[in-house]
Backbone as CSV, one residue per row, in Angstrom:
resi,resn,N_x,N_y,N_z,CA_x,CA_y,CA_z,C_x,C_y,C_z
1,UNK,34.819,4.672,-18.924,35.794,3.808,-18.276,35.177,2.410,-18.187
2,UNK,35.941,1.368,-18.482,35.474,0.003,-18.424,35.954,-0.732,-17.205
3,UNK,35.245,-1.759,-16.820,35.662,-2.604,-15.698,35.608,-4.079,-16.164
4,UNK,36.451,-4.856,-15.534,36.437,-6.307,-15.771,36.067,-6.953,-14.428
5,UNK,35.036,-7.720,-14.482,34.604,-8.490,-13.351,34.963,-9.948,-13.547
6,UNK,35.935,-10.426,-12.737,36.320,-11.799,-12.831,35.253,-12.644,-12.056
7,UNK,35.051,-13.866,-12.526,33.986,-14.635,-11.878,34.652,-15.718,-11.026
8,UNK,33.853,-16.352,-10.181,34.366,-17.298,-9.220,35.224,-18.406,-9.835
9,UNK,34.868,-19.078,-10.924,35.749,-20.130,-11.419,37.145,-19.660,-11.721
10,UNK,37.311,-18.409,-12.157,38.620,-17.892,-12.412,39.466,-17.737,-11.127
11,UNK,38.770,-17.326,-10.054,39.455,-17.240,-8.768,39.858,-18.639,-8.265
12,UNK,39.023,-19.653,-8.512,39.375,-21.023,-8.122,40.570,-21.551,-8.907
13,UNK,40.541,-21.346,-10.251,41.607,-21.821,-11.109,42.911,-21.160,-10.789
14,UNK,42.874,-19.876,-10.433,44.176,-19.161,-10.105,44.527,-19.273,-8.634
15,UNK,43.757,-20.150,-7.890,44.035,-20.365,-6.497,44.018,-19.044,-5.684
16,UNK,43.116,-18.096,-6.068,42.977,-16.859,-5.328,43.879,-15.751,-5.773
17,UNK,44.763,-16.012,-6.768,45.650,-14.924,-7.232,44.898,-13.769,-7.863
18,UNK,43.847,-14.156,-8.611,42.977,-13.123,-9.237,41.560,-13.308,-8.579
19,UNK,41.256,-12.419,-7.620,39.952,-12.607,-6.976,38.780,-12.157,-7.801
20,UNK,37.647,-12.889,-7.545,36.391,-12.434,-8.227,35.757,-11.295,-7.437
21,UNK,34.871,-10.622,-8.044,34.254,-9.474,-7.373,32.714,-9.604,-7.545
22,UNK,31.993,-9.018,-6.628,30.520,-8.971,-6.757,30.208,-7.852,-7.750
23,UNK,29.250,-8.093,-8.676,28.918,-7.075,-9.596,28.018,-6.048,-8.937
24,UNK,28.391,-4.785,-9.073,27.584,-3.689,-8.544,27.508,-2.601,-9.679
25,UNK,26.339,-2.001,-9.726,26.168,-0.877,-10.620,25.698,0.324,-9.856
26,UNK,26.204,1.490,-10.173,25.808,2.724,-9.571,25.017,3.566,-10.611
27,UNK,23.853,4.037,-10.255,23.030,4.826,-11.179,23.632,6.221,-11.215
28,UNK,23.744,6.704,-12.478,24.255,8.037,-12.654,23.212,8.753,-13.544
29,UNK,22.591,9.754,-12.961,21.517,10.470,-13.709,22.081,11.462,-14.724
30,UNK,23.410,11.680,-14.741,23.988,12.673,-15.624,24.561,12.008,-16.878
31,UNK,25.166,10.844,-16.712,25.857,10.180,-17.780,25.203,8.830,-18.125
32,UNK,25.121,8.550,-19.420,24.519,7.289,-19.886,25.501,6.156,-19.603
33,UNK,24.987,4.971,-19.271,25.815,3.788,-19.005,25.510,2.759,-20.014
34,UNK,26.546,2.097,-20.519,26.367,1.016,-21.496,27.100,-0.241,-20.896
35,UNK,26.435,-1.312,-20.800,27.056,-2.560,-20.316,27.048,-3.615,-21.413
36,UNK,28.143,-4.273,-21.527,28.213,-5.399,-22.507,28.708,-6.602,-21.720
37,UNK,27.873,-7.631,-21.716,28.227,-8.826,-20.988,28.851,-9.855,-21.914
38,UNK,29.885,-10.453,-21.475,30.466,-11.606,-22.175,30.664,-12.716,-21.162
39,UNK,30.527,-13.940,-21.625,30.551,-15.076,-20.728,31.534,-16.103,-21.216
40,UNK,32.205,-16.757,-20.275,33.096,-17.879,-20.553,32.807,-18.888,-19.482
41,UNK,32.776,-20.162,-19.903,32.547,-21.219,-18.912,33.386,-22.436,-19.321
42,UNK,33.982,-23.088,-18.385,34.735,-24.334,-18.743,33.769,-25.414,-19.155
43,UNK,34.309,-26.489,-19.745,33.461,-27.618,-20.211,32.709,-28.164,-18.980
44,UNK,31.416,-28.371,-19.179,30.519,-28.774,-18.108,30.892,-30.114,-17.505
45,UNK,31.482,-30.999,-18.366,31.866,-32.329,-17.881,33.293,-32.396,-17.352
46,UNK,33.975,-31.281,-17.392,35.362,-31.238,-16.944,35.489,-30.989,-15.452
47,UNK,36.739,-30.963,-14.975,37.079,-30.690,-13.578,37.484,-29.241,-13.474
48,UNK,37.214,-28.671,-12.293,37.651,-27.310,-12.022,38.284,-27.270,-10.613
49,UNK,39.468,-26.726,-10.546,40.141,-26.535,-9.275,41.393,-25.753,-9.527
50,UNK,42.187,-25.499,-8.484,43.387,-24.776,-8.633,44.336,-25.399,-9.601
51,UNK,45.036,-24.602,-10.417,45.977,-25.043,-11.399,47.149,-25.698,-10.643
52,UNK,47.515,-26.951,-10.948,48.572,-27.646,-10.186,49.878,-26.871,-10.149
53,UNK,50.217,-26.220,-11.260,51.498,-25.475,-11.313,51.580,-24.349,-10.349
54,UNK,50.408,-23.890,-9.799,50.396,-22.763,-8.874,50.475,-23.239,-7.423
55,UNK,50.449,-24.560,-7.200,50.441,-25.104,-5.866,51.824,-25.511,-5.396
56,UNK,52.171,-25.119,-4.225,53.459,-25.455,-3.597,53.157,-25.674,-2.150
57,UNK,54.121,-26.185,-1.407,53.941,-26.342,0.083,53.670,-24.958,0.710
58,UNK,54.199,-23.899,0.155,53.974,-22.524,0.690,52.657,-21.930,0.231
59,UNK,52.145,-22.426,-0.876,50.890,-21.922,-1.424,49.970,-23.165,-1.727
60,UNK,49.378,-23.767,-0.678,48.528,-24.963,-0.932,47.239,-24.540,-1.546
61,UNK,46.497,-25.568,-1.984,45.172,-25.290,-2.612,44.247,-24.606,-1.649
62,UNK,43.611,-23.491,-2.123,42.641,-22.756,-1.283,41.233,-23.251,-1.523
63,UNK,41.063,-23.951,-2.685,39.681,-24.346,-3.129,39.677,-25.825,-3.485
64,UNK,38.543,-26.481,-3.335,38.359,-27.869,-3.694,38.360,-28.022,-5.233
65,UNK,38.738,-29.145,-5.752,38.606,-29.487,-7.101,37.272,-30.252,-7.264
66,UNK,36.502,-29.893,-8.252,35.181,-30.518,-8.382,34.787,-30.542,-9.900
67,UNK,33.796,-31.306,-10.211,33.262,-31.364,-11.592,32.531,-30.059,-11.841
68,UNK,32.709,-29.454,-12.992,32.104,-28.174,-13.308,30.605,-28.191,-13.178
69,UNK,29.985,-29.289,-13.636,28.511,-29.393,-13.510,28.085,-29.302,-12.041
70,UNK,28.823,-29.922,-11.158,28.524,-29.850,-9.711,28.703,-28.441,-9.179
71,UNK,29.698,-27.740,-9.655,29.866,-26.371,-9.271,28.630,-25.534,-9.563
72,UNK,28.183,-25.597,-10.818,27.025,-24.843,-11.274,25.737,-25.285,-10.601
73,UNK,25.574,-26.553,-10.339,24.359,-27.013,-9.603,24.349,-26.412,-8.239
74,UNK,25.491,-26.417,-7.523,25.543,-25.812,-6.226,25.347,-24.311,-6.270
75,UNK,25.951,-23.666,-7.224,25.897,-22.236,-7.368,24.436,-21.734,-7.555
76,UNK,23.731,-22.432,-8.462,22.406,-21.947,-8.817,21.308,-22.435,-7.866
77,UNK,21.623,-23.422,-6.966,20.673,-23.900,-6.018,20.739,-23.202,-4.675
78,UNK,21.735,-22.326,-4.506,21.906,-21.634,-3.237,20.894,-20.486,-3.079
79,UNK,20.539,-20.291,-1.848,19.766,-19.072,-1.548,20.726,-17.958,-1.280
80,UNK,20.314,-16.751,-1.446,21.185,-15.601,-1.193,21.270,-15.447,0.327
81,UNK,22.471,-15.703,0.826,22.677,-15.689,2.287,23.720,-14.636,2.631
82,UNK,24.140,-13.796,1.709,25.111,-12.803,2.036,26.500,-13.292,1.963
83,UNK,26.715,-14.608,1.728,28.055,-15.160,1.616,28.326,-15.585,0.222
84,UNK,29.543,-15.530,-0.195,29.915,-15.969,-1.542,29.927,-17.499,-1.566
85,UNK,29.582,-18.046,-2.734,29.645,-19.491,-2.907,31.090,-19.962,-2.776
86,UNK,32.041,-19.085,-2.989,33.469,-19.417,-2.819,33.743,-19.904,-1.413
87,UNK,33.047,-19.365,-0.451,33.245,-19.769,0.945,32.967,-21.256,1.102
88,UNK,31.960,-21.773,0.440,31.616,-23.169,0.510,32.680,-24.071,-0.079
89,UNK,33.398,-23.526,-1.111,34.389,-24.324,-1.857,35.786,-24.215,-1.245
90,UNK,36.009,-23.436,-0.285,37.292,-23.282,0.294,37.757,-24.537,1.036
91,UNK,39.056,-24.898,0.897,39.644,-25.992,1.628,39.876,-25.452,3.046
92,UNK,39.530,-26.217,4.005,39.704,-25.809,5.379,41.158,-25.908,5.780
93,UNK,41.746,-24.835,6.242,43.136,-24.848,6.684,43.200,-25.699,7.953
94,UNK,44.231,-26.567,8.052,44.324,-27.452,9.213,44.540,-26.711,10.506
95,UNK,44.893,-25.430,10.448,45.013,-24.623,11.698,43.708,-23.998,12.099
96,UNK,42.731,-24.011,11.206,41.415,-23.395,11.517,40.521,-24.418,12.216
97,UNK,39.699,-23.912,13.077,38.695,-24.873,13.644,37.446,-24.798,12.811
98,UNK,36.718,-25.916,12.814,35.474,-25.783,12.063,35.170,-26.909,11.254
C-alpha cells in the first residue's frame, strides 16, 4: 500500500485545503518496506502563498505570502520544537489574541 505525504508548501498554496502531514514510518519485522522519495519545489526566487482564486471573504488567507528562498531559510534554520513551521507562517485571525 502506498502513501502520499504532502509537504508544507502545498498546504500553503492550497490555503489549507490539502493539509501536509508529518512523515512517520512504522517498523514491521514481518514485511519488507520500500520507500521511494520524490521531491518538488517551487522556483527559489518566486513567491509562495495561498492561490488568489481560492481566497474569498468567507475563506481568507490562512498563510503569509513570502519569497520561496525565505521560506526554506526559515524552515532549515529552525530547531525542532514540536511545532510545525506552518504555525509560524499562519496569518493571525483578527479575532485571536496574540
